[in-house]
SEFI-166521 format. One line per field, with one value per residue: residue number from 0; residue in one letter; x, y, z of N, C-alpha, C, CB in turn. Coordinates in steps of 0.001 Angstrom, whole numbers, plus 500000, padded with zeros to 6 digits. Last residue first. Glycine has a CB too. Layout:
% SEFI-166521
num	[NUM|...]
residu	[a|...]
n_xx	[X|...]
n_yy	[Y|...]
n_zz	[Z|...]
ca_xx	[X|...]
ca_yy	[Y|...]
ca_zz	[Z|...]
c_xx	[X|...]
c_yy	[Y|...]
c_zz	[Z|...]
cb_xx	[X|...]
cb_yy	[Y|...]
cb_zz	[Z|...]
% end
This chain:
% SEFI-166521
num	[175|174|173|172|171|170|169|168|167|166|165|164|163|162|161|160|159|158|157|156|155|154|153|152|151|150|149|148|147|146|145|144|143|142|141|140|139|138|137|136|135|134|133|132|131|130|129|128|127|126|125|124|123|122|121|120|119|118|117|116|115|114|113|112|111|110|109|108|107|106|105|104|103|102|101|100|99|98|97|96|95|94|93|92|91|90|89|88|87|86|85|84|83|82|81|80|79|78|77|76|75|74|73|72|71|70|69|68|67|66|65|64|63|62|61|60|59|58|57|56|55|54|53|52|51|50|49|48|47|46|45|44|43|42|41|40|39|38|37|36|35|34|33|32|31|30|29|28|27|26|25|24|23|22|21|20|19|18|17|16|15|14|13|12|11|10|9|8|7|6|5|4|3|2|1|0]
residu	[a|v|t|v|n|w|q|v|q|i|p|s|v|p|a|t|f|i|y|i|g|d|a|g|a|t|t|r|g|p|i|p|q|d|i|d|v|v|a|v|d|v|f|e|g|a|t|a|d|g|n|g|a|p|s|d|q|r|r|v|a|w|g|s|f|t|g|g|d|l|l|d|w|a|k|k|g|d|a|g|s|a|a|q|p|d|f|t|i|q|m|d|a|a|t|v|t|t|n|g|a|i|e|t|i|v|t|e|l|m|v|a|p|l|t|v|r|d|t|s|v|t|l|g|e|y|d|q|l|l|m|g|s|i|n|l|g|t|a|s|n|v|e|a|a|t|p|a|a|p|n|a|g|a|p|v|l|w|w|t|d|k|g|n|a|l|k|k|a|p|t|v|p|a|a|m]
n_xx	[201023|204177|206957|210201|212929|213701|212947|214602|214404|215110|216846|216358|216892|216345|215450|215505|213665|214212|214196|217112|219650|220852|222190|223384|223294|221408|219016|217836|215614|214205|214325|212118|212684|213399|211906|212375|211124|211285|211324|210837|210977|208820|207305|203866|201559|199424|200997|201331|200587|203239|205546|205655|205149|207347|210153|212661|211727|210062|210308|208991|209295|206861|207194|207227|208592|209024|207957|206654|206501|205773|203424|204076|206094|204538|202753|203415|202779|200043|198571|198522|198993|200109|203514|205981|207871|207421|210009|211782|213869|216205|216827|219962|220348|220522|222047|222780|225441|226285|229216|231035|232207|235685|238842|241775|244945|246992|248510|248351|249544|248671|245618|244412|241359|239577|238497|235544|234056|230774|228754|226295|223842|221608|218812|219238|220345|219018|219122|216576|214681|211233|208963|207943|207953|206356|203230|202167|199418|196758|195738|197980|199569|200421|197932|196966|198897|200594|203612|205059|206946|205654|202398|200641|201357|201556|202640|204834|206157|207577|209249|210432|212748|213542|215524|217855|218401|218348|219363|220675|219347|221234|222607|223841|225956|224975|226105|228084]
n_yy	[235147|235738|233655|234868|235824|234861|235893|236486|237846|240325|243344|246495|249856|253176|255809|259252|261509|264627|267413|268088|270207|271880|273784|271839|269966|267088|265772|266060|264698|262585|259207|256541|253785|250787|248038|244691|242429|239996|240549|239058|239684|238343|237838|237369|235945|238666|241891|245004|248155|249963|250894|248954|246235|244736|245585|244486|243306|244215|243747|244558|244218|243563|244217|246585|249565|250993|254342|256350|256152|254727|255902|258622|258572|257889|260162|262778|263514|262822|263038|261935|265014|267668|268746|269586|267800|265588|263310|260484|258282|255941|253105|251576|248341|245240|242005|238761|236548|233220|231486|229894|227690|226715|225611|223852|223591|220882|219062|217002|215809|217279|219008|222348|223897|225724|228925|230311|233262|234556|236206|238705|240681|243329|245167|248605|250975|253771|255850|257026|257126|256633|257541|255845|253414|252542|251580|250349|248936|248973|248121|245898|244710|242399|241079|240679|238994|237192|235309|232937|233443|234902|234619|236778|240130|243632|246050|246540|248630|248009|249007|248155|248951|250350|252284|250150|247652|245802|242592|240643|237438|234429|232005|228788|227180|224134|220902|218608]
n_zz	[354236|352965|353529|354519|354801|358106|361227|364246|367533|368544|367958|369062|368199|369215|367241|366840|364829|363112|361064|359038|357687|355907|357359|360227|362127|361072|361863|365256|367681|370237|370744|371786|373881|371940|370685|370125|367610|365254|361890|358910|355521|352940|349806|348782|349311|350003|350352|351979|350375|348658|347422|344434|344009|344854|346570|347434|350693|353462|356879|359993|363278|365792|369261|371697|372706|375824|376105|374733|371182|368902|367903|367851|365880|363687|363571|363043|360492|360349|363662|366196|367808|365682|365343|366177|365134|362734|361625|360317|362046|362274|364220|364642|363128|364718|364524|365291|365246|365725|366812|364254|361787|361998|360903|361581|360193|359606|360747|363640|365798|368078|367249|367427|368280|365781|365545|364421|363472|363878|361622|361460|359933|360345|359234|358423|357592|356074|354270|354216|357252|357297|356047|354206|355604|357645|358178|361275|363210|363582|361190|359416|357525|358852|359296|356696|355639|358250|358725|359832|361676|363651|364473|365291|366321|366957|365929|363368|361056|357834|354898|351711|349156|346906|346769|345361|344313|341302|340779|338169|337325|337905|336346|336637|334252|332613|333620|331884]
ca_xx	[199823|203002|205826|209025|212310|214164|212538|214355|214330|215012|216167|216997|216198|217235|214855|216292|213931|214076|213846|215667|219134|220183|220977|223491|223082|222635|220063|217887|216814|214097|214940|212763|212147|213408|212406|212064|212019|210637|212162|210102|211763|209253|208267|205139|202482|199700|199966|201850|200333|201878|205533|205984|204125|206868|208704|212231|212740|209833|210950|208831|209769|207607|206395|207527|207680|209533|208669|206045|206688|206951|203512|202976|206409|205593|202268|203596|204109|201047|198878|197721|199004|199154|202270|204833|207759|207122|208760|211398|212569|216085|215988|218938|220734|219729|221892|221905|224862|225773|227937|230705|231318|234260|238015|240364|244118|245962|249238|247672|249784|250072|246387|244968|242732|239650|239598|236211|234832|232156|229042|227710|224187|222946|219329|218390|221069|218828|220369|216964|215716|212527|209496|207980|208851|207252|204211|202465|200798|197580|195521|196980|198876|201419|198804|196172|198776|199496|202822|203942|207349|206552|203540|200575|201173|201187|202627|203588|206208|206421|209334|209314|212441|212629|214129|217599|217706|218666|218193|220959|219527|220036|222988|222650|225736|225397|225052|227978]
ca_yy	[234321|236366|234006|234017|235514|235425|234906|236904|236659|239170|242159|245248|248611|252010|254757|258023|260904|263171|266838|267887|269375|270714|274208|272701|271338|267873|265053|266492|265437|263556|260452|257379|255137|251639|249352|245680|243462|240293|240589|239486|239324|239397|237368|238091|235402|237234|240996|243653|247090|249716|250749|250171|247242|244597|245774|244492|243738|243590|244316|243731|245097|243127|243774|245180|248958|250017|253199|255822|256932|254298|254444|258157|258976|256974|258785|262319|263854|262037|263603|261295|263560|267115|268184|270402|267934|267002|263655|261891|258479|257390|253726|252457|249735|246174|243333|239595|237705|234211|232126|229978|228814|226453|226749|223787|224241|221755|220166|217770|215227|217282|218017|221225|223538|224589|228042|229695|232104|234413|234912|238347|239371|242903|244038|247458|249735|252795|255131|256118|257684|256062|258301|257248|253601|253667|251511|251532|249026|249304|249530|246213|245939|243378|241469|241467|240347|237359|236529|232891|232567|235615|233761|235442|239130|242276|245786|245836|248299|248197|248624|248669|248256|249222|252714|251526|247724|247044|243391|241506|238862|235253|233395|229618|227853|225534|221888|219511]
ca_zz	[354007|353583|352678|354718|353509|356839|360234|362865|366672|369442|367416|369510|367874|369284|368058|366770|366126|363165|362354|359193|358776|355350|356667|359059|362597|361187|361138|363860|367319|369154|371202|370772|373798|373128|370273|371146|368126|366530|363091|360105|356696|353860|350802|348801|348327|350131|349836|351758|351350|349106|348881|345176|343665|343479|346589|346039|349735|352156|355696|358796|362213|364616|368120|371427|371733|374871|376691|375949|372405|369655|368021|368699|367253|364133|363731|364419|360980|359628|362348|365164|367935|366646|364804|366565|366586|362941|362294|360256|361420|362267|363198|365195|363281|363920|365100|364478|365911|364784|367095|365678|362121|361843|361321|361216|361213|359048|360127|362586|364489|367699|368013|366669|368640|366707|365181|365568|363014|364338|362244|361411|360477|359965|359999|358701|357298|357143|354537|353151|356383|357668|357178|353831|354463|357928|357107|360481|362749|364751|361545|360443|357139|358397|360410|357645|355089|357305|358886|358881|360579|362743|364197|365883|365287|367358|367368|363660|362476|358698|356305|352486|350411|346726|346783|345769|345596|341982|341112|339309|337017|338059|336548|336780|335532|332533|333405|332998]
c_xx	[198628|201786|204706|207867|211159|213320|212842|213966|214047|215106|216227|216238|217017|216451|215778|215698|214690|213984|213603|215416|217616|219602|220200|222143|223113|222281|221398|219055|216699|215409|214892|213271|212868|212870|212268|212681|211470|211596|211273|211048|211002|210205|208743|206025|203807|200600|200409|200695|201030|201798|204133|205944|204400|205877|208151|210713|212182|210890|210557|209448|209794|208097|207293|206607|208125|208401|209185|206758|206043|207156|204638|203060|205347|205992|203339|203242|204412|202461|199971|197942|198058|199289|201395|203502|206527|206904|208638|210121|212225|214875|216019|218137|219605|220239|221017|221744|224025|225099|227582|229323|230987|233467|236559|239612|242676|245136|248272|248578|249163|250312|247783|245657|243195|241116|239703|237297|235629|232791|230516|227895|225687|223256|220691|219063|220255|219455|220245|218219|216268|213592|210908|208543|208977|208195|205094|203515|200987|199060|196350|196906|197897|200760|199765|197018|197994|199490|201683|203067|206262|207049|204474|201872|201254|201035|202328|203573|204839|206824|208021|209466|211263|212348|213119|216113|217265|217806|218644|219744|219845|220359|221731|223114|224459|225136|225629|226935]
c_yy	[235212|235524|234637|234541|234526|234917|235517|235691|237159|237872|240998|244065|247412|250701|253537|257019|259619|262754|265341|267261|269281|269801|273028|273031|272326|269255|265767|265795|265934|264285|261449|258682|255960|253030|250271|246976|244123|241233|240900|239396|239878|238806|238547|237520|236148|236782|239548|242785|245789|248574|250556|249902|248549|245675|245741|244564|243617|244161|243504|244462|244212|244323|243299|244721|247525|249477|252283|254623|256225|255023|254019|256650|258447|257293|257820|260837|263351|262280|262776|261856|262970|265599|267646|269874|268720|267197|265156|262112|259964|257710|255231|253040|250502|247578|244169|240921|238489|235317|233136|230574|228747|227721|226401|224986|224257|222310|221150|218884|216021|216774|217933|220255|222319|224294|226956|228765|231598|233187|234867|237032|239175|241588|243624|246416|248486|251458|254112|255308|256614|256590|257878|258143|255056|253987|252745|251211|250251|249381|249938|247704|246427|244727|242580|241928|241231|238795|236574|234130|232462|234760|234467|234656|237758|241385|244337|245478|247749|247958|248940|248136|248946|248429|251591|251880|249135|247171|244638|242401|239625|236720|234242|231036|228689|226213|223296|220579]
c_zz	[353729|353218|353502|353886|353650|355672|358871|362035|365266|368639|368406|368926|368348|369122|368045|367738|365870|364619|362216|360554|358768|356427|356087|358444|361432|361735|361211|363187|365893|368915|370049|371364|372726|372823|371476|370651|369386|367246|364286|361300|357893|354897|351631|349894|348241|348984|349970|351277|350962|350101|349438|346666|344398|343066|345165|345947|348316|351224|354470|357610|360974|363820|367005|370310|371545|374010|375618|376539|373592|370983|368956|368937|368212|365565|364241|364615|362377|360148|361686|363775|366889|366675|365927|366023|367039|364439|362441|361053|361450|361400|363369|364038|363960|364187|364176|365206|364913|365576|366014|365868|363604|362155|361042|361781|360717|360201|359455|362055|363342|366275|367395|367624|367828|367050|366236|365046|364206|363694|362614|362166|360373|360665|359449|359562|357586|356750|355677|353461|355444|356712|357560|354918|354033|356773|357269|359423|361875|364411|362755|360748|358204|358115|359983|358830|356051|356794|357870|359047|359516|361573|363211|365704|365919|366137|367759|365147|362834|360142|357013|353911|351095|348002|346715|345654|345976|343237|341849|339523|338298|337760|336677|337083|335498|333881|333375|332662]
cb_xx	[199534|202823|205307|208632|213351|215642|211004|215604|213217|213685|216799|217039|215931|218003|213429|217794|212610|215269|212607|215085|219598|221144|221328|224366|224147|223365|219665|218020|218067|213002|216419|211797|212257|214820|211623|212610|212264|210325|213309|208811|213250|208030|209466|204916|201834|198379|199645|202501|198834|200994|206167|205020|202703|206234|208335|212749|214042|208358|212494|207325|211210|206743|205484|207354|207667|210244|207766|204646|206099|208159|203719|201627|206513|206823|201732|202755|204281|200990|199312|196291|198591|197697|202574|205038|208991|205859|208673|211208|211471|217400|214536|219571|221080|218205|223272|220514|225962|224784|227971|231750|230007|233811|238434|239736|244624|245056|250252|246349|249262|250853|245676|245964|242836|238966|240940|235194|235782|232215|228670|228609|223432|224004|218340|217950|222342|217325|221463|217173|216852|212483|208588|206612|208372|208061|203528|202946|201197|197365|194039|197289|198141|202146|199599|194975|198089|198134|203717|203099|207691|207732|203076|199426|202222|199888|201626|203438|206592|205267|210510|207929|213685|213184|213890|218434|218588|218454|217185|222263|218258|219456|223879|221695|226937|224646|223984|229352]
cb_yy	[233406|237866|232766|233954|234954|235081|234515|237604|235635|239212|241741|245160|248516|252004|254383|258289|260642|262456|267532|266990|269918|269937|275182|272057|271718|267988|264866|268043|264566|264557|260221|257672|255830|251742|249920|245264|244514|238969|241650|238606|239889|240066|236652|239609|235403|236414|241322|243061|246850|249424|251957|251310|246725|243255|247108|243245|242900|243854|244348|243408|245748|242223|244895|244290|249741|248870|252423|255456|258347|254485|253816|258513|260518|257057|258280|263165|265315|262358|265089|261409|263118|267529|267068|271815|268599|267465|262981|262346|257640|258095|253200|253592|250366|246060|244012|238904|238600|233571|232807|230813|228785|225287|228072|222477|225697|220990|219626|218370|213831|216449|216602|221726|223245|223327|228827|228919|232471|234306|233729|239484|238238|243987|242847|246836|249687|252616|256122|256888|258292|254501|258148|257707|252779|253374|251448|252680|247762|248280|249786|245454|245724|242866|240248|240648|240319|237002|237773|231603|231181|236134|232386|234667|239285|242286|246668|244553|249553|247257|249346|248253|248227|248302|253630|252488|247178|248253|242581|242355|239449|235108|233904|229073|228740|226281|221778|220144]
cb_zz	[355227|353110|351936|356213|352550|356610|360379|362260|367160|370249|366072|371072|366354|370624|367541|367094|366933|362454|362936|358048|360106|354490|355561|358029|363641|359806|359691|363744|367488|369455|371693|369635|375155|373694|369015|372585|367062|367388|362955|360336|356621|354556|350128|349018|346993|350146|348370|353065|351488|347930|349525|344815|344016|343303|347281|345308|349889|351611|355860|358529|362536|363734|367623|372710|370364|375600|377639|375676|372243|368817|366648|368063|367361|363202|362415|365346|360951|358148|362468|365508|369378|366291|363787|366092|367120|362104|363661|358792|362133|361731|363272|366072|361910|364249|365326|364221|366530|363760|368460|366432|361258|362759|360577|361717|361521|358020|359100|363122|364465|368670|368013|365587|370163|366089|365048|366473|361800|365881|361294|362019|359737|360319|359960|357429|358090|357458|354866|351896|357222|357644|358371|353472|353300|359164|355670|361382|361984|365847|361825|361717|355840|357131|360928|358145|353702|357963|358738|359081|361111|363515|363635|365275|364164|368174|368010|362769|363369|358290|357000|351855|351355|345696|345662|344924|346671|341044|341963|339081|336334|339488|335388|337906|335885|331378|334495|333330]
% end
């Protein structure tokens, strides 16, 4: 019998990178140029650290038993992919195009339709995506952001909340 495979545990804290990309040809085969495009934005330095990202849950369905069965059969049902609302820091008084307003500028004005791209275990920090890396690409609609703050206390910072609706997700695909 072969020995069990035991991959090393990888710490995740501070190692995810997120981009918002307005356009791309194929979410199953994103290119580095698409992910790093000038019309997109690396939001890793703005997105609050506790962002839960994409969540997947699969319903369990219990099949009806016939009279002679003494075992109940359960199968996987529908899979639901959801995304947490993004909470992104911003400067409400910054000029349009300033670093403190770039994410707001990208998402303000209605519904953003494009990609939310996540690179887990960023090998080179939060820099550009490069060919050969693996990313998750979610085709998303992001509704109008709503400005606010994290808390009413002394530790509150200005943020906006943007509701995210995933349409389709490609998991762990290679950047071309």
